[in-house]
C-alpha positions in Angstrom: 32.5 -21.2 -17.7 36.2 -21.1 -16.0 37.7 -23.0 -13.6 38.1 -20.7 -11.3 34.0 -19.7 -11.9 32.9 -23.3 -11.6 35.0 -24.0 -8.2 34.3 -20.6 -6.7 30.5 -22.1 -7.0 31.9 -24.7 -3.9 33.0 -22.3 -1.4 30.1 -22.0 0.8 30.6 -25.8 0.6 33.7 -26.2 1.0 34.2 -23.9 3.9 31.8 -26.4 5.3 33.9 -29.2 4.5 37.1 -27.5 6.9 35.2 -26.6 9.3 33.9 -30.0 10.1 37.5 -31.5 9.8 39.0 -29.1 12.1 35.7 -29.9 14.5 36.9 -33.4 14.1 32.8 -34.6 13.0 34.0 -36.5 9.7 35.3 -39.7 10.3 38.6 -40.9 11.0 40.2 -36.7 11.1 43.1 -37.0 13.0 45.0 -34.0 15.0 47.7 -33.2 12.1 43.9 -32.6 9.7 42.2 -30.9 12.2 45.0 -28.4 12.2 45.2 -27.8 8.3 41.7 -27.7 8.6 41.8 -24.5 11.0 45.0 -22.2 9.5 43.5 -22.8 6.2 40.2 -21.7 6.6 42.5 -19.1 9.2 44.2 -18.3 6.0 41.5 -17.3 3.7 39.3 -15.5 6.4 41.8 -13.2 7.6 45.3 -13.4 4.9 48.3 -15.5 5.7 50.4 -14.0 8.7 53.7 -11.5 8.0 56.9 -13.0 8.5 59.4 -10.1 9.4 62.4 -10.1 7.8 66.0 -10.3 9.2 69.6 -9.8 7.7 72.6 -8.1 7.9 74.2 -5.4 6.0 75.7 -7.2 3.3 73.1 -9.7 2.7 71.1 -6.9 1.4 74.0 -6.0 -0.5 74.5 -9.0 -2.4 70.2 -8.9 -2.6 70.9 -5.2 -4.1 73.8 -6.7 -6.4 71.3 -9.4 -7.7 68.6 -6.6 -8.8 70.9 -4.5 -10.8 72.2 -7.3 -12.3 68.8 -8.9 -13.5 67.7 -4.7 -13.8 70.8 -4.9 -16.3 69.8 -7.4 -17.7 66.2 -6.9 -18.8 66.6 -3.3 -19.8 69.9 -3.7 -22.0 72.2 -1.2 -19.9 73.4 -2.5 -16.8 73.0 0.0 -13.3 75.6 -0.1 -10.7 76.0 -2.9 -8.6 76.3 -2.2 -4.8 79.0 -1.7 -2.7 79.9 -4.7 -0.2 81.1 -2.8 2.3 84.1 -3.3 4.1 
């Protein structure tokens, strides 16, 4: 049996443990432990929150240039580089 399958057998117990920590039902739980348990439960139940990406046009061009350089190395033929603008 694979490790992932063995770990999944403990899913209900793990969630119950996280919930108990979140509610401070476990002896010696600190506020930070409660927050991390709550975050873990939310992340598993609802997924990780998205973060908007903000960038200036110049930064975007640099990223495109990097990807184009990588693609050229990977496929043997360099793609045209994006201009760095004015």
